C-alpha positions, 0 to 999 in steps of 0.5 A: 951680351947674349940673349937668354933664352927660356925654354919652350914649354911643352903644350898639350895637343888642342882638342881639335887637333886631337880629334883631327889626328883621330880622324886621320887615323880612322880615314887612313885606316879604311883607305888603305884597306878599300883602295890599297897602299897607292891611295892619295894623302889629299883622298885621306885628308878630304875623307877626314874632313881636314886639309892637307896641311893638317895632315901634314901637321900630324904625320909629316910623311907617309910611313908615320901615318902608316905606322901610326894607324897600325900602332893605334890598333895595337894599342886600342887592343891592348887598352881594351883588356883592362876595361873588359876585365873590370866590367865582365866576368873572366870568360865573357872578357876574354872571348870579347877581346879575342874577338877584338883580336880577330877584327885586329887581324882583319885590319892587319890584313887590310893594311898588309899592303899599305905596311909593305911600302914602309922604308925598312919594311914592316918587320920592326914594327910587326915584330914587338906586336906579339911582345905587346899583345902577351901582357893583355892576353895573359891578365885575361887568362890569370884572371880566369885561372885565378877565379878557377873558371880556366886551367892553369895549363895553357900558355896565352900566347897560344890563343893568339897564335891559333887564331893568326894561323886561321887568319894566315892559312885560309885568308879567304873571304870566310876566314872570320866565320872560321876565327869565331869558331876557333874562339869558341873552340879555344875558349871551351878547351880552356875552361875548367870541366 
């Protein structure tokens, strides 16, 4: 006679486990940006204040950790749009979100070498990012158009292309200052006169 097996219930992650996961992602982001792709996972675990076993429990492979750091940055940017739209007027909300995008580009620069170590390369992850970021930037611009403060003849994704161009054409030390000036220039051009 066969013993009946009941399906295992999926349980929510424990709150301390989720805190450890977040700490690991933050520590990995810092470590990859400061020390490069060869930083040891033990260093990341130590910096996060967790054991190496805890790191492997959350991220079985180095690729899993690198991918999650990048995806977390994209997700945070996407989620910020809704919060900004609920709390700020259209121009201020879009400006703050574009400044967050500049910070995202900076983090991406810091992570680039680590992303290049992914099996299969970073392109499968990178290629999804523009589509994912189209949704929040379109929502932010559409809100301004509906309020009558933004012109309606602007393609929202062009804002991201312009800032990405600054980051890639002049990736030196002061590119962020140039990007901040570009944000203000773009907003000036976007607003109705």
